C-alpha positions as a Markdown table, in Angstrom:
| # | Residue | x | y | z |
|---|---|---|---|---|
| 1 | Unk | 0.0 | 0.0 | 0.0 |
| 2 | Unk | 1.7 | 3.3 | -1.0 |
| 3 | Unk | 2.2 | 5.9 | 1.6 |
| 4 | Unk | 2.6 | 9.0 | -0.5 |
| 5 | Unk | 5.8 | 9.7 | -2.5 |
| 6 | Unk | 8.3 | 12.3 | -1.5 |
| 7 | Unk | 11.5 | 13.5 | -3.2 |
| 8 | Unk | 14.9 | 14.9 | -2.1 |
| 9 | Unk | 14.4 | 18.7 | -1.7 |
| 10 | Unk | 17.8 | 19.1 | -3.4 |
| 11 | Unk | 16.2 | 18.1 | -6.7 |
| 12 | Unk | 14.1 | 21.2 | -6.4 |
| 13 | Unk | 17.1 | 23.2 | -5.5 |
| 14 | Unk | 18.9 | 22.2 | -8.7 |
| 15 | Unk | 15.8 | 23.2 | -10.7 |
| 16 | Unk | 15.6 | 26.6 | -8.9 |
| 17 | Unk | 19.3 | 27.3 | -9.6 |
| 18 | Unk | 18.9 | 26.5 | -13.3 |
| 19 | Unk | 15.8 | 28.8 | -13.4 |
| 20 | Unk | 17.9 | 31.6 | -11.8 |
| 21 | Unk | 20.7 | 31.1 | -14.4 |
| 22 | Unk | 18.0 | 31.2 | -17.2 |
| 23 | Unk | 16.7 | 34.5 | -15.8 |
| 24 | Unk | 13.4 | 33.1 | -14.8 |
| 25 | Unk | 11.3 | 34.5 | -11.9 |
| 26 | Unk | 12.3 | 32.3 | -8.9 |
| 27 | Unk | 9.6 | 33.7 | -6.8 |
| 28 | Unk | 7.0 | 32.7 | -9.4 |
| 29 | Unk | 8.3 | 29.2 | -9.4 |
| 30 | Unk | 8.3 | 28.9 | -5.6 |
| 31 | Unk | 4.7 | 30.3 | -5.5 |
| 32 | Unk | 3.5 | 27.9 | -8.2 |
| 33 | Unk | 4.8 | 24.9 | -6.2 |
| 34 | Unk | 4.1 | 26.2 | -2.7 |
| 35 | Unk | 7.8 | 26.1 | -1.7 |
| 36 | Unk | 10.2 | 28.2 | 0.2 |
| 37 | Unk | 14.0 | 28.8 | -0.3 |
| 38 | Unk | 14.7 | 27.3 | 3.1 |
| 39 | Unk | 13.3 | 23.9 | 2.3 |
| 40 | Unk | 15.2 | 23.6 | -0.9 |
| 41 | Unk | 18.5 | 24.5 | 0.7 |
| 42 | Unk | 18.4 | 21.4 | 2.9 |
| 43 | Unk | 19.8 | 18.3 | 1.0 |
| 44 | Unk | 18.2 | 16.0 | 3.5 |
| 45 | Unk | 14.8 | 17.5 | 3.5 |
| 46 | Unk | 11.9 | 16.0 | 1.5 |
| 47 | Unk | 9.0 | 17.5 | -0.5 |
| 48 | Unk | 5.9 | 15.8 | -1.9 |
| 49 | Unk | 6.5 | 14.3 | -5.4 |
| 50 | Unk | 3.6 | 16.4 | -6.7 |
| 51 | Unk | 5.3 | 19.6 | -5.5 |
| 52 | Unk | 8.5 | 18.7 | -7.5 |
| 53 | Unk | 6.4 | 17.9 | -10.6 |
| 54 | Unk | 4.6 | 21.3 | -10.3 |
| 55 | Unk | 8.0 | 23.0 | -10.0 |
| 56 | Unk | 9.3 | 21.2 | -13.1 |
| 57 | Unk | 6.2 | 21.9 | -15.1 |
| 58 | Unk | 6.2 | 25.6 | -14.2 |
| 59 | Unk | 9.9 | 25.9 | -15.1 |
| 60 | Unk | 9.3 | 24.3 | -18.5 |
| 61 | Unk | 6.4 | 26.7 | -19.1 |
| 62 | Unk | 8.2 | 29.8 | -18.0 |
| 63 | Unk | 11.4 | 29.0 | -19.9 |
| 64 | Unk | 9.7 | 27.8 | -23.1 |
| 65 | Unk | 12.3 | 24.9 | -23.1 |
| 66 | Unk | 10.5 | 21.5 | -23.3 |
| 67 | Unk | 13.8 | 19.8 | -22.3 |
| 68 | Unk | 14.4 | 22.1 | -19.3 |
| 69 | Unk | 14.3 | 19.1 | -16.9 |
| 70 | Unk | 17.5 | 17.7 | -18.5 |
| 71 | Unk | 19.1 | 21.0 | -19.2 |
| 72 | Unk | 18.7 | 22.0 | -15.5 |
| 73 | Unk | 21.7 | 19.7 | -14.6 |
| 74 | Unk | 24.1 | 21.2 | -17.1 |
| 75 | Unk | 25.2 | 24.1 | -14.9 |
| 76 | Unk | 24.9 | 22.3 | -11.6 |
| 77 | Unk | 27.8 | 21.3 | -9.4 |
| 78 | Unk | 28.6 | 18.7 | -6.9 |
| 79 | Unk | 28.0 | 21.3 | -4.2 |
| 80 | Unk | 24.3 | 21.5 | -5.4 |
| 81 | Unk | 23.7 | 18.4 | -3.4 |
| 82 | Unk | 25.6 | 19.5 | -0.3 |
| 83 | Unk | 27.4 | 17.0 | 1.8 |
| 84 | Unk | 25.7 | 14.1 | 0.0 |
| 85 | Unk | 27.0 | 15.3 | -3.3 |
| 86 | Unk | 30.6 | 15.4 | -2.0 |
| 87 | Unk | 30.2 | 12.0 | -0.4 |
| 88 | Unk | 29.3 | 10.6 | -3.9 |
| 89 | Unk | 31.9 | 12.5 | -5.8 |
| 90 | Unk | 34.9 | 11.5 | -3.6 |
| 91 | Unk | 34.3 | 7.8 | -4.0 |
| 92 | Unk | 37.3 | 6.1 | -5.8 |
| 93 | Unk | 35.5 | 5.0 | -9.0 |
| 94 | Unk | 32.4 | 5.8 | -11.1 |
| 95 | Unk | 31.0 | 2.4 | -10.1 |
| 96 | Unk | 31.2 | 3.2 | -6.4 |
| 97 | Unk | 29.9 | 6.7 | -6.9 |
| 98 | Unk | 26.8 | 5.4 | -8.8 |
| 99 | Unk | 26.1 | 2.7 | -6.3 |
| 100 | Unk | 26.5 | 5.2 | -3.4 |
| 101 | Unk | 24.0 | 7.5 | -5.1 |
| 102 | Unk | 21.5 | 4.8 | -5.8 |
| 103 | Unk | 21.7 | 3.6 | -2.2 |
| 104 | Unk | 21.1 | 7.0 | -0.8 |
| 105 | Unk | 18.2 | 7.7 | -3.1 |
| 106 | Unk | 16.4 | 4.5 | -1.8 |
| 107 | Unk | 16.2 | 6.1 | 1.7 |
| 108 | Unk | 13.7 | 8.6 | 0.3 |
| 109 | Unk | 10.1 | 7.4 | -0.4 |
| 110 | Unk | 10.7 | 8.5 | -4.0 |
| 111 | Unk | 8.4 | 7.7 | -6.9 |
| 112 | Unk | 11.7 | 6.9 | -8.7 |
| 113 | Unk | 13.3 | 3.5 | -8.5 |
| 114 | Unk | 16.7 | 3.3 | -10.2 |
| 115 | Unk | 19.1 | 0.4 | -10.8 |
| 116 | Unk | 21.7 | -1.2 | -13.1 |
| 117 | Unk | 21.5 | -4.3 | -15.3 |
| 118 | Unk | 24.6 | -5.7 | -17.0 |
| 119 | Unk | 23.5 | -7.3 | -20.3 |
| 120 | Unk | 26.4 | -8.6 | -22.5 |
| 121 | Unk | 28.8 | -5.9 | -21.4 |
| 122 | Unk | 26.4 | -3.0 | -21.7 |
| 123 | Unk | 25.0 | -1.3 | -18.6 |
| 124 | Unk | 21.3 | -0.7 | -18.7 |
| 125 | Unk | 20.9 | 2.1 | -16.1 |
| 126 | Unk | 17.1 | 2.1 | -15.6 |
| 127 | Unk | 14.6 | 4.4 | -14.0 |
| 128 | Unk | 11.2 | 3.1 | -13.0 |
| 129 | Unk | 8.3 | 5.4 | -12.1 |
| 130 | Unk | 6.1 | 3.9 | -9.4 |
| 131 | Unk | 3.0 | 6.1 | -10.0 |
| 132 | Unk | 2.5 | 6.3 | -13.7 |
| 133 | Unk | -0.8 | 8.2 | -13.3 |
| 134 | Unk | 0.8 | 11.3 | -11.8 |
| 135 | Unk | 0.5 | 14.4 | -14.2 |
| 136 | Unk | 3.7 | 15.7 | -15.8 |
| 137 | Unk | 5.7 | 12.7 | -14.7 |
| 138 | Unk | 7.6 | 12.6 | -18.0 |
| 139 | Unk | 9.5 | 15.7 | -17.0 |
| 140 | Unk | 10.8 | 14.0 | -13.9 |
| 141 | Unk | 11.6 | 10.8 | -15.9 |
| 142 | Unk | 13.8 | 12.9 | -18.2 |
| 143 | Unk | 15.3 | 14.7 | -15.2 |
| 144 | Unk | 16.1 | 11.4 | -13.4 |
| 145 | Unk | 17.9 | 9.9 | -16.5 |
| 146 | Unk | 19.8 | 13.1 | -17.0 |
| 147 | Unk | 20.8 | 13.0 | -13.3 |
| 148 | Unk | 22.1 | 9.4 | -13.7 |
| 149 | Unk | 24.4 | 10.5 | -16.6 |
| 150 | Unk | 25.4 | 13.7 | -14.7 |
| 151 | Unk | 26.8 | 11.7 | -11.8 |
| 152 | Unk | 28.9 | 9.7 | -14.2 |
| 153 | Unk | 30.1 | 12.7 | -16.2 |
| 154 | Unk | 31.0 | 14.8 | -13.1 |
| 155 | Unk | 32.6 | 11.9 | -11.3 |
| 156 | Unk | 34.9 | 11.0 | -14.3 |
| 157 | Unk | 35.2 | 14.5 | -15.6 |
| 158 | Unk | 34.5 | 13.1 | -19.1 |
| 159 | Unk | 31.7 | 14.2 | -21.5 |
| 160 | Unk | 30.6 | 10.7 | -22.0 |
| 161 | Unk | 27.9 | 9.8 | -24.6 |
| 162 | Unk | 25.6 | 6.8 | -24.0 |
| 163 | Unk | 24.7 | 4.4 | -26.8 |
| 164 | Unk | 21.0 | 5.2 | -26.5 |
| 165 | Unk | 18.4 | 6.6 | -24.2 |
| 166 | Unk | 15.0 | 4.8 | -24.0 |
| 167 | Unk | 11.9 | 6.5 | -22.7 |
| 168 | Unk | 8.5 | 4.8 | -22.1 |
| 169 | Unk | 6.4 | 8.0 | -22.7 |
| 170 | Unk | 5.4 | 9.2 | -26.1 |
| 171 | Unk | 7.5 | 11.4 | -28.4 |
| 172 | Unk | 7.1 | 15.0 | -27.3 |
| 173 | Unk | 8.5 | 18.5 | -27.9 |
| 174 | Unk | 11.6 | 17.8 | -25.8 |
| 175 | Unk | 13.0 | 15.3 | -28.3 |
| 176 | Unk | 15.5 | 17.5 | -30.0 |
| 177 | Unk | 16.7 | 19.1 | -26.8 |
| 178 | Unk | 17.1 | 15.7 | -25.1 |
| 179 | Unk | 19.1 | 14.4 | -28.0 |
| 180 | Unk | 21.5 | 17.3 | -27.8 |
| 181 | Unk | 21.8 | 16.9 | -24.1 |
| 182 | Unk | 22.5 | 13.2 | -24.1 |
| 183 | Unk | 24.4 | 13.3 | -27.4 |
| 184 | Unk | 22.8 | 10.0 | -28.6 |
| 185 | Unk | 19.6 | 8.7 | -30.1 |
| 186 | Unk | 16.6 | 9.2 | -27.8 |
| 187 | Unk | 13.8 | 6.6 | -28.5 |
| 188 | Unk | 10.3 | 7.1 | -27.2 |
| 189 | Unk | 7.5 | 4.5 | -26.5 |
| 190 | Unk | 10.1 | 1.9 | -25.3 |
| 191 | Unk | 9.5 | -0.8 | -22.7 |
| 192 | Unk | 11.8 | 0.8 | -20.1 |
| 193 | Unk | 13.3 | 4.2 | -19.2 |
| 194 | Unk | 17.1 | 3.6 | -19.4 |
| 195 | Unk | 20.5 | 4.8 | -20.4 |
| 196 | Unk | 22.6 | 2.2 | -22.2 |
| 197 | Unk | 26.4 | 2.5 | -22.0 |
| 198 | Unk | 29.6 | 0.5 | -21.9 |
| 199 | Unk | 30.4 | -1.4 | -18.7 |
| 200 | Unk | 33.9 | 0.2 | -19.0 |
| 201 | Unk | 32.5 | 3.5 | -17.8 |
| 202 | Unk | 32.0 | 2.1 | -14.3 |
| 203 | Unk | 35.7 | 1.5 | -14.0 |
| 204 | Unk | 36.8 | 5.0 | -14.6 |
| 205 | Unk | 38.5 | 6.7 | -11.6 |
| 206 | Unk | 36.9 | 9.6 | -9.9 |
| 207 | Unk | 38.7 | 12.9 | -10.4 |
| 208 | Unk | 37.8 | 13.9 | -6.9 |
| 209 | Unk | 38.7 | 10.7 | -5.2 |
| 210 | Unk | 39.6 | 11.2 | -1.6 |
| 211 | Unk | 39.4 | 7.9 | 0.4 |
| 212 | Unk | 39.7 | 9.5 | 3.8 |
| 213 | Unk | 37.2 | 12.3 | 3.1 |
| 214 | Unk | 34.9 | 9.9 | 1.4 |
| 215 | Unk | 34.9 | 7.6 | 4.5 |
| 216 | Unk | 34.2 | 10.5 | 6.9 |
| 217 | Unk | 31.4 | 11.9 | 4.7 |
| 218 | Unk | 29.9 | 8.5 | 4.1 |
| 219 | Unk | 29.6 | 7.9 | 7.9 |
| 220 | Unk | 28.0 | 11.3 | 8.4 |
| 221 | Unk | 25.6 | 10.9 | 5.5 |
| 222 | Unk | 24.7 | 7.4 | 6.6 |
| 223 | Unk | 23.7 | 8.9 | 10.0 |
| 224 | Unk | 21.6 | 11.6 | 8.3 |
| 225 | Unk | 19.9 | 9.1 | 6.0 |
| 226 | Unk | 19.1 | 6.7 | 8.9 |
| 227 | Unk | 17.6 | 9.6 | 10.8 |
| 228 | Unk | 15.6 | 10.4 | 7.7 |
| 229 | Unk | 14.2 | 6.9 | 7.8 |
| 230 | Unk | 13.3 | 7.2 | 11.4 |
| 231 | Unk | 12.1 | 10.8 | 11.4 |
| 232 | Unk | 10.5 | 10.9 | 8.0 |
| 233 | Unk | 7.3 | 13.0 | 8.1 |
| 234 | Unk | 4.2 | 11.1 | 9.1 |
| 235 | Unk | 1.7 | 10.7 | 6.4 |
| 236 | Unk | -0.7 | 13.1 | 8.1 |
| 237 | Unk | 1.9 | 15.8 | 7.8 |
| 238 | Unk | 2.3 | 15.2 | 4.0 |
| 239 | Unk | -1.4 | 15.4 | 3.6 |
| 240 | Unk | -1.5 | 18.6 | 5.7 |
| 241 | Unk | 1.2 | 20.1 | 3.5 |
| 242 | Unk | -0.7 | 19.2 | 0.3 |
| 243 | Unk | -3.9 | 20.7 | 1.8 |
| 244 | Unk | -2.1 | 24.0 | 2.5 |
| 245 | Unk | -0.7 | 24.1 | -1.0 |
| 246 | Unk | -4.2 | 23.4 | -2.4 |
| 247 | Unk | -5.8 | 26.1 | -0.4 |
| 248 | Unk | -3.2 | 28.5 | -1.8 |
| 249 | Unk | -4.7 | 27.7 | -5.2 |
| 250 | Unk | -8.3 | 27.6 | -4.2 |
| 251 | Unk | -8.5 | 23.8 | -4.5 |
| 252 | Unk | -8.1 | 21.5 | -1.6 |
| 253 | Unk | -10.7 | 18.8 | -2.1 |
| 254 | Unk | -10.1 | 15.1 | -1.3 |
| 255 | Unk | -9.7 | 14.3 | -5.0 |
| 256 | Unk | -7.2 | 17.1 | -5.7 |
| 257 | Unk | -5.1 | 16.4 | -2.6 |
| 258 | Unk | -5.1 | 12.7 | -3.5 |
| 259 | Unk | -3.8 | 13.6 | -6.9 |
| 260 | Unk | -1.0 | 15.7 | -5.4 |
| 261 | Unk | 0.2 | 12.8 | -3.4 |
| 262 | Unk | -0.2 | 10.2 | -6.2 |
| 263 | Unk | -2.9 | 8.2 | -4.3 |
| 264 | Unk | -6.5 | 7.2 | -4.8 |
| 265 | Unk | -8.9 | 9.0 | -2.4 |
| 266 | Unk | -9.8 | 5.7 | -0.6 |
| 267 | Unk | -6.1 | 4.9 | -0.1 |
| 268 | Unk | -5.4 | 8.3 | 1.3 |
| 269 | Unk | -8.3 | 8.1 | 3.8 |
| 270 | Unk | -7.2 | 4.6 | 4.8 |
| 271 | Unk | -3.7 | 5.7 | 5.5 |
| 272 | Unk | -4.9 | 8.7 | 7.6 |
| 273 | Unk | -7.1 | 6.4 | 9.7 |
| 274 | Unk | -4.1 | 4.3 | 10.5 |
| 275 | Unk | -2.5 | 7.4 | 12.0 |
| 276 | Unk | -5.7 | 8.3 | 13.9 |
| 277 | Unk | -6.6 | 11.2 | 11.6 |
| 278 | Unk | -9.2 | 12.0 | 9.0 |
| 279 | Unk | -9.1 | 14.2 | 5.9 |
| 280 | Unk | -12.2 | 16.2 | 6.9 |
| 281 | Unk | -10.6 | 17.1 | 10.2 |
| 282 | Unk | -7.3 | 18.1 | 8.7 |
| 283 | Unk | -9.0 | 20.2 | 6.0 |
| 284 | Unk | -11.2 | 21.9 | 8.7 |
| 285 | Unk | -8.1 | 22.7 | 10.8 |
| 286 | Unk | -6.2 | 24.3 | 7.9 |
| 287 | Unk | -9.3 | 26.1 | 6.6 |
| 288 | Unk | -9.9 | 27.6 | 10.0 |
| 289 | Unk | -6.3 | 28.8 | 10.3 |
| 290 | Unk | -6.3 | 30.2 | 6.8 |
| 291 | Unk | -9.7 | 31.9 | 7.3 |
| 292 | Unk | -8.4 | 33.7 | 10.5 |
| 293 | Unk | -5.5 | 35.0 | 8.5 |
| 294 | Unk | -7.5 | 36.0 | 5.4 |
| 295 | Unk | -10.2 | 37.8 | 7.4 |
| 296 | Unk | -7.5 | 40.2 | 8.7 |
| 297 | Unk | -7.0 | 41.3 | 5.2 |
| 298 | Unk | -9.1 | 43.4 | 2.8 |
| 299 | Unk | -10.5 | 40.5 | 0.6 |
| 300 | Unk | -14.3 | 40.4 | 0.2 |
| 301 | Unk | -16.1 | 37.5 | 1.9 |
| 302 | Unk | -16.8 | 35.8 | -1.5 |
| 303 | Unk | -13.1 | 35.9 | -2.3 |
| 304 | Unk | -12.2 | 34.5 | 1.1 |
| 305 | Unk | -14.7 | 31.7 | 0.6 |
| 306 | Unk | -13.4 | 30.8 | -2.8 |
| 307 | Unk | -9.8 | 30.8 | -1.6 |
| 308 | Unk | -10.8 | 28.3 | 1.0 |
| 309 | Unk | -12.5 | 26.0 | -1.5 |
| 310 | Unk | -16.1 | 26.8 | -0.6 |
| 311 | Unk | -18.8 | 27.0 | -3.3 |
| 312 | Unk | -20.5 | 30.0 | -1.7 |
| 313 | Unk | -20.0 | 32.6 | 1.0 |
| 314 | Unk | -23.0 | 31.1 | 2.9 |
| 315 | Unk | -21.2 | 27.8 | 3.2 |
| 316 | Unk | -18.1 | 29.5 | 4.5 |
| 317 | Unk | -20.2 | 31.5 | 7.0 |
| 318 | Unk | -21.8 | 28.3 | 8.4 |
| 319 | Unk | -18.4 | 26.7 | 8.8 |
| 320 | Unk | -16.9 | 29.7 | 10.4 |
| 321 | Unk | -19.7 | 29.9 | 12.9 |
| 322 | Unk | -19.2 | 26.2 | 13.7 |
| 323 | Unk | -15.5 | 26.9 | 14.4 |
| 324 | Unk | -15.7 | 30.1 | 16.3 |
| 325 | Unk | -19.4 | 30.6 | 17.3 |
| 326 | Unk | -19.4 | 33.9 | 15.5 |
| 327 | Unk | -19.8 | 35.2 | 12.0 |
| 328 | Unk | -16.8 | 36.3 | 9.8 |
| 329 | Unk | -18.2 | 39.9 | 10.0 |
| 330 | Unk | -18.3 | 39.8 | 13.8 |
| 331 | Unk | -14.7 | 38.4 | 13.9 |
| 332 | Unk | -13.5 | 41.1 | 11.5 |
| 333 | Unk | -15.2 | 43.8 | 13.6 |
| 334 | Unk | -13.7 | 42.4 | 16.9 |
| 335 | Unk | -10.2 | 42.1 | 15.3 |
| 336 | Unk | -10.4 | 45.7 | 14.0 |
| 337 | Unk | -11.5 | 46.9 | 17.5 |
| 338 | Unk | -8.7 | 45.0 | 19.2 |
| 339 | Unk | -6.1 | 46.3 | 16.8 |
| 340 | Unk | -7.4 | 49.9 | 17.2 |
| 341 | Unk | -7.3 | 49.6 | 21.0 |
| 342 | Unk | -3.7 | 48.4 | 20.9 |
| 343 | Unk | -2.7 | 51.3 | 18.6 |
| 344 | Unk | -4.6 | 53.8 | 20.8 |
| 345 | Unk | -2.7 | 52.6 | 23.8 |
| 346 | Unk | 0.7 | 52.8 | 22.1 |
| 347 | Unk | 2.9 | 55.7 | 23.2 |
| 348 | Unk | 6.1 | 57.0 | 21.6 |
| 349 | Unk | 9.1 | 57.7 | 23.7 |
| 350 | Unk | 10.7 | 61.1 | 23.3 |
| 351 | Unk | 14.3 | 60.8 | 22.1 |
């Protein structure tokens, strides 16, 4: 039973850095995905998969570059991934760097599953997506394959070209850009998402090899990843985050939140019940909190109701009275009176 997919926040950080280099509005991207700079700067933080997909889709739209997902990695550095990036890059060989990267990625409850197959001396570096119904997933598929190649290129400091790149999704506008990025034929509608390249690549030495530093970093990273497994956000918190993001766009229904988390509504409700929570209660809590904030602003009641996902002001008024035992107008009046009283009682010291 899936528990909602999450991704390394560093993936979003790489996309944001690429957007900045391309002259895009970083604030617009953050707003579209409901993210903050602080979250993306922590390589051990996680964000819902749907949030990363929204970030990628908006970056593609704003840039006008269908292959932005792959191009985002071209100007990135090892430091983009923080301590984890250096732990991978300082491994002695490409093989060890790749396996260290794959192992770390598995600690996250990612929609991506990656691995290697050796078939007749050719490595099939595959990427499986475990929730094919998520919207805009093809952008992340292209990003993940580009990331696999990026690790190899940066570790070996060689601009290596695979034999071929296979993608399961249909041919799209990114085709030409992807072919230029990978430097090889890109085939769509294939049985598996994969890079195919010579086994010899895995034997190349790392240009940043540092056995002692690698050992120290690996120990520290292992501790962080273990803590991530123990302290990963409870499912209820992932749902709460998705609700807040939905409210910011005027849409936080059970169906829309389930789509954000890559689940069916019944599965989402079942998983919440296992943690002693319910969707209706979480939605009510976040609506109430957001309503109290919005009613301190100038928005008309109809606008506040719409932003909270209500079909009418009357429905919002009924809910607000249930939460607070007063109407929104009464709350606004009381809040204004309280604020006025505080201001009236404020004195200014003479210098």
